[in-house]
N, C-alpha and C positions, 0 to 999 in steps of 0.2 A: 964275845957271845952275848947278845942282848937279853935283858930280863924278859921272860915270857909275857908278863902282864903288860910291860911297855911295848913289846912287839905286837901284842893283840891290839893295842890302840893304834899302832902304826898301820896294821892291816886295815883297821876300821877307816882310818883317814884315806888310805889308798883305794879303797873299794866303795866308799859310801855313796858316791855319785854314779856308780856304774850299774848296769843291768845286763842280763843276757850274756852274750859272748864277751862283751866288754868287761863284765864283772869277772868272768873266768880268766880272761887275759890278765887283768889287774891282779887277781888273787895269786896266780902262778908266778907272776913277775915279782911281786912283793915277798911271797913266801920264800922264793929262792935267795932273797937277800938276807935271810936269817944269819948266814955266815958265808964267807967266800967259797966259791967253787961249787955251789949247790945247783941242782936242776930240779924244778918242780913241774909236774904234769897233771893234767886231767885226762884220764883214759877210760875207755869203755871196753868190755870184753868183745872179742871177735873170734870167729871160728872159721878158719880158712885152710884146711878143715880142723887144724889143731888150735887149742886155746892160745890166743895172743891178746896183747893189750894194744888197742888202737888209740893212738895219742890224738886227742882232739885239740888240746891247748897245751902249750909248753912255754917255759920261761926263756927258752933259746931255741934257735932252729935245730932240727934233728935230721940226721941223714936218711931216716926212713920213719914212716908213720906207724909201722907195726913192729913189735918185738915179742919173742916167745914169753908166755906168761905161765905156762904149766909149771907147777911147783914153786912159783916165785912168791915173794912177799905180797905183791899186788893180788895174786890169785887168793892168797890166804885172807886178805882184807875183804875182797869181794865175796868170798865164800862164807866167811864167818859173820860179816856185817859188823865187825868190831875194829876200832882203831888199833894200830900196831906201831910200836917203837922198837927198833933194833939198833943197839949201840955198837954191836960187834958183828962183823960180817961172818957168815959161815965160810968154810974153806972154799976158795975160788972167788970170794966176793959176792956182792948182791947183784943179781941180773938187773940191768937198767937199759933204757932206750938208747944211750949213746955213751961213748968213751969207755974208759977202763972200768973194771968192777969197782963198786963203791963200798965204803966201809960202814956207813950208817944209813938208816932208812926210817922214815915216818910215813904212815899211810892212814887215810881216813875213808871209810866207806861212803859212797854216794848212793842214796836209796830214794825210791818214790814213796808216796804216802802209804802204800801197802807193805813197805819193808822189802820190796824186791830191788835187786841190785841194778843201779844205773851205771856203775863204774867205780872209779877210785880217784882220790886226790892224793898224790904221792910226792914225797920229797927225798931226793938222793943226795947224800953229803959225803965228802972225803974225810970228815972228822966227826967225832961224837956230837950229838944234837942236845939242846937244852932239855932237861928232864920234864919241865912243865909245858913243853911245846904241844903235846897232844890236846891237853885241856884248853890251851889258849886258842888253838886253831879250830877246835870242834864246832863252835857256832858258825864259823865261816864255811866249814864243810857242809853244814846243814843248809845254809843259804845257797851254796853251790849246787846241792841236790835239787833245790826248788828251781834254780835258774836252768839247770840242765834238763829237768823234766819239762819246763816251759818251752825251751828250745826244741826239744823232741816233739812236744805237742804241736808247736807251730809248724815243724817240718811235716808232720803227719797231716795236719790240716791243709797245708799247701799241696801235698801229694793227693789228698782227696779232691781238692778243687781242680787240680790238673786232670785227674782221672775223670771227674764229673764232666769237665769241658770236653775231653776226648769222647766220652760216652755219648754226650749230647750231639757232638759234631758228627760222629759216625751214624747215629740213628737218624739225624736230620738228612744226611746225604743218602742214607738207605731209603728213607721215606720218599725223598725227592725222585729217586728212581733213575737218575741220569748217570750214576757211577756204578760200574759193574762190581759184583761181589769180590772177584779177585783183587781189584784195585783197592777196595775198601779194606780187605784183609791186609794188604801191603801197607796201607796207611796206618792201621792199628799197630803193626810191628814197628814201623819207622818211628811213630810217636813214642812208643814205650822205650825203644832204644835211645831216643833222644833224652828221655828222662833218666835212663839208667845206662850210662855210657859203657859199662863193663859187660853188658848183656848182649848176647847174640841170639835173637829170638827167631822162632820158626813156628809156622802153623802147618800142621800135617793133617790132611783129611783122609778118610777111608773110602775106598770104592766099594762096589757091591760085593766084591770077593774078599773084603776085609784086608785089602792090601794098602800100604801107605802111599799117599800121593802128596809130596811137599808142594804147598801152594804159595806160601809167602816166606821166603828165606833170604832177605836182602843182604845180610851180612855174613852168611855162611858160605864157604867156598862152593862154587858150582859143582865141582867134582864130588864133594861130599853129598850134596843134595841129590846128585844123580845116583849115588849108591843107595840112598833111601827109597828111590823111586821103585814101586812095585814090590817092596819087601813085605812079606806076610807078618802080621802081628802074632805074638805068642806070649806065654807066661813069663819068659825070661829073655825077651828080645830087646836088649838095650833099655832105654828109658821110655821112649814113645811107644814102641811096640808092646811093652809090658803094661804101661798105663792104659792104653786102649783095650788091651785084653782083659785086665782086671777091673777097669772102670774106676781106678783109684790113682791118686798121685804117686809117682815114683821119683824118688830123689837119689841120684847117684852123685855123692859129694866128691868122689875121686874115681874117675873112669878107669884108672889103672888098678883099682882095688875092688870095685863093685862086681859081684858075681855075674850080674846080667851083661856086663861089658867084657867078660873074659874072652869071648870069640872076636871082639872088635877092638881090643886094646891097641893093636898096631895101627888101625885106622884112626883112632882117636889121637894117637901120638903123631901120626903123619900130618894131621890137619891142625895140630896144636890145641886140642880141646881137653880141658881139665875136669869139667863137671857138667852135668845135665839134669835139670829138674823138669819134669813133664807132668802137665795137668790135663786130664781127659776133658773133652768138650761134650757134655751130656745135656740133652734137652729135657724139657719138663715131662716127657714120656719115658725117660730112661734110656733113650737111644744114644749111643756113642758115635759122634760124627767125626772125631779125630782127636788131636791133642794140640795144646799150646805148650811149647817148650822153651826153656832158657838155657843156653850154653854159656860157659865162661872159659877163658883160656887157662885158668888155674883151678885147682880144687877149691870148692867153696860150699859152705852150708847156708841155706836160705834163712834169712831173718824173718821174724813175724811180719814185718812190712812187706817183704818179698812174697811170702805166702799169700798175703792179702791181694797183692797185684795179680798173682797167678790165678787165684780164685775169681777175682772180679773180671779179669780178661776172659777166662773160660766161660763165665756166665754170659758176658756180652756176645761172645762168639756163638754160644749155644742158641741165644735168641735169634741171631742172624741166620744161623744154619737152619733152625726149625722154621723160621718164617720164610726163608728162601724156598723151602719145600712147599710151605703153605701157599706162598705167592704163585708158584707155578700151577697150583691146583685150584685156586680161587678165580672166580669169574670177573671180579672188579677190584679196583684199588681199595675200596672201602673194606672189603673182606680181609685182605692181608694187613691193612693198616690197623684194623681192630685187633688182629692177632698180636701185633707188636705191643699195643696198649696193654692187653690182658696178660702178657707173658713177662712183663717187666717187674722186677722186685721194687723199683722206685714207684712213688705215687705220681702217676702221669695224668696230664689233662690237656685238652685243646680248648682254648678260650677265644671268642671273637673279640674284636676291638672295643665292643661295648661292655665287656666283662662277663658275658654269658658263657656258661659251660656248654661246650658242644660235644665233647667226649670226655669220659673219665675212666680210669682203670680201677680194677678191683682193689688194688693196694691203696688208692686214694680214698675209696669208700670206707675201707677198714680203718684207715688212719683218722678220718673225720667222723665216723659213726653214722653216715648217711647211706641210704641205698642209691644205686646209680640213677633211678628215676627221680629221686628227690634232688640230687645234685644237678641233674640236667634241667631242672626247673628253677635253678638258683643263679645268682650272680656272685662274682668273686668277693665283693665287699661284704657278703653275708657270712663269709667264713674267715675274713681278715678283720680283726677288731680295730676300732678307733680310726677308720678311714672312711672317706666319703666317696660316693660314686664318681664325682668329678675327679678326685685324686687318682682313683683306680684307672679311669679312662685316660687321664693324662700320662700315667706311667706306662700303660699298654701302648699308647700312641708313640712313645719315644723308644720302645724296645725295637732293636734292629736285628738283622740277620746274624751279626756277630754274637749277639746274646750277652747275658750277664749272669753272674752268680752272686747271691746275697743272702743274708740271714733275715728271717721274718718270723711272724707269729701267726698261727692259725687257731681258730676256736673250734673245739670239738662240739658235737651235737649236745652233749651234756653240760657244756659251758666251760670246761677246763681248757686252758691254753696250752698249745703245743709249739715248742721251738722247732723251726724247720730251716733247712738250707734249700734255697730255691734256685733253680737254673731256668731261665726263660729266654726264648729267642723267637723271632718272627720267621714264619715259613709260609710258603704258598701251597695250599692244599686245594686241588681241583679248581685252580684259578682264583682262589679266595685268600686274602691276607688274614692269617690267624696267628695266635701265640701258642707255641708248644712249651708246656711247663712241666718241670720235674721237681718234686719236693721230697726231702728226706728228713726224718725225725732226728734231731741233733740234741735231744734233751740231756743225754748223758754227757755230751761234749760241753754243753753250757754249764752243767753242774760242776764238771771238772774245772772249767774256767773260773767259776765263782769260788771254788775251793782254793785255787791257786792265788786268786786275788786276796782272799782272806789270809792265806799263809804268808803272803808278801807283806801284809800290813800288821799282822798279829804274831807275837811270839806264842807258839802253841802251848808251851809248858806253863807260862806265867799269866797269860791273858793280857799282858801289857803290849804296847806297841813294839814292833820289830825295830831293829837298828835303822833300817832304811826309812821306815815310816816315821819314826821319831825324828830323825835328822831332817826329813822333809818338813815336819811340823816346826822344828827349830828354825830352819831357814826361812819358812814363811813368816814366823813371828818376828825374826830379825829384819826381814824385808819390810814388814808393815807393823812397826812397833805401836803398841796401844798404851804405853805408859811404862812405869818401872817394872823390871822383871828380874828374877833371880834363877840361876841354874844350880841344881844339885848334881853332884857326881857321887854315887853311893857304891860301896863295895863291901860285901859280906865278909866279916872277919873270920879268919881261920877256916875258910870253906874247904880247903884241901884236907884238913884234919877230919872234917866231917865225912868226906868221901872215903878217906883211908880207914877211918874207924868203923863206920856204919855201912859203907857201900854207896855206889852211885845212885841207887834208887832212893836212899835216904836224902842224898844231896838234891835230887829232883824235888822231893817233898819239901825240903827246906826252902828252895827257891820259890815254889808255889806258895808256901806259907808266908814267906817274907813279902811276896808281891800282894797277897790278899790283905795283909795288915797295912801295907803302904797305900793301897787304894782306899781303905777305910779312913785313913788319916788325911788324905788329900782332899781339897775342895773338888766338887764334881766338875768334870771336864778338864781337869789339869792334865796336860800332856806328860805321860810317864812311859818310859821304854826300857827294854833290856838291851844293852849295848853288846853283850856277849859274856858267856860264863856267868860269874857272880857279880858283874858290874852293871849298874843301872844309872839312869839319868831322869831328872824331873825338871820341868820348866814351870816355875811359879810366875804367872803373868800379872798378878795383882798383889798389892801389899808392899810393905817396906822391908828392907833387909832384916830389921829387928824382928818383925813379925815372922819372917821366914825362919830365922834362927829359933824363935820360940816353937814354931811348928816342928822343926827338926828335933828339938829337945823332947817334945811330946811324943814324937814317933819313936825316938830312942827308948824312952821310958815304956811305951806300949810294947815294944819288941822284947824288953827285959821281962815284962810281966807275963807275956804269953809265949813261952818256949814251944818248940815243936814236940808233939807226942808222936813217936814213931816206934811201932812194934814193942810196946811196953818200955820204951826208953824215952827219957826226957832230954831233948837236945836244946841246949841254950844257944840262942842266936844273938849276935850283936853286929852292928854295922858302923862303918866309918863314912862320914859325909864331908865332902868338900863343897863349899858354897861360894859362889861369886855373883856379883851384880853385873848385869848386862850393860856394857858401855855403848854409848851412841856410836852408830856406824860400825860396830864390831861384827865380824863374820863368825860363822859357827866354828871354824877350825881354831881360831884364836880363843874363842870362848871355852871350847872343850879343853884346850890345852891349859888354860888358867884354872878351870875346875879340877882338872887332873892334878895340878900342882897343889891345890888346896886339899884334895883327897890325900895326896902324899904326906902333907903336913899332919893331917888327922891320924894317919897310920902311925907316924913317928911320935905323935903326942900320946900314944897309948891305946889307940883304937876306941871304939864305942863312944865316939864324940863327933861333934860337928865343928869344923874349922872354917871360918869365913874370911875371905879376902875381898878387898874393895872391887 
């Protein structure tokens, strides 16, 4: 069984160069090697419809991606937000994703920046685990949280881009007028099913007698759609009938248990349908045109992302339904085209190839702070900062019918800048080539991206560089050496005793206090980072080894003179330092290993000292 502090360094070496999914793969693989026969996973909660753990990454192939989590150790970790170590299994063993019941378990919560659960990092073992394992792996679990959140954010961004492209494509074809409404509705359903393979989507419209008329049901059995044909809506008529009646979303997670489906359970079973979520299609005047529904072949609970798709699709369909009615009543193409512009939640515009605004939506006027009359007298470069008219005209000239989606910046009338996601494509309107543009404020998304970048580079507790960022600085310094350099490896002495005696909050204050004193002692700009737990590293890029030794002694003395004051307690802090000189051509792995050896000697020399190796 390896020493936890040594294993922490092994984890660092195994994951230092990885990001995203590669980091989570490397982490689970290395964590499972803590002792023979272990399995490590990263899992997130799933409701289908009962609580289950959906395994995203595993140290070895598993027979299935889901396993029941209700009442399990993983559920306890996700619910409490606290790490958990169980050395003795309850009767029947510990529930796990594969194999026989396990005897020992370690779990670390994965959380976003608000403290909400993203999932769990879990280790299952056939024998007892090292006592210090929770603390050794905790920093890697926090990094796993950031990587998992970044992956989820990227997935959501890709989903938004796909939806934006679908939205723009449908509106473009709708404006073009050469594709019938039923064909466009069929296209919407097919595109969503392509993005969500488990979904069986349907669009049901209402006739004048408030009876259901399925219009786009490409994946549902024809016999089932025939049963819906002409069925009257009502307060408890399945999912679609009830959603249309109440004008509210109806979610039936299990068709064999939901009361609305009691009369139709045999029908659902006959056609292999397990769940149905239905969203009403309601226009800007409050009229219910029908429903957009998602069936699945098993019981299922909609995720927040699924709810967003339901709502977005229903809004798009509502615009199409409402404007289809308007189109039939308006005398010219301009009339119904204006209706589409003004009923969209996105900021829409039509721009000629010279950059002049031809049409603008109310949403665009609100976003930029101008009236429609003011914008129609302006050019695009007047609201896009730091671009020339020539650059704008060149960009518009190269925009084609396939379109593009990109991030940009707009300037508000009062001068402040707005981050926007722009979708632009060329269309033919009344025989004229123009650019159809759609803009969406993405300020919150950009702020989150900046926060994630900061979290990736900075250890939030100490303000020093994160593991990954420090190792990048170290690799860069070794690749482009600027003279003699010295590496310190530092480890707070008796840190576990501080946690045990005063609590983990005191331990956090001790780490922050230590880091503050370290920054004061180091020359400005010196790379310093927290490698994990109470272990730190410093790269001194100038001076001799003797000067580095003197600086270390000065820091040790400063730490003795300035103990931590915590809740009327004085907590003495000391640190052991291992110092090595950077050799020509040496890589970071070798350098860190030598510094760790020097640190080991400092610990065995009585701690509170600096041991230097050549």
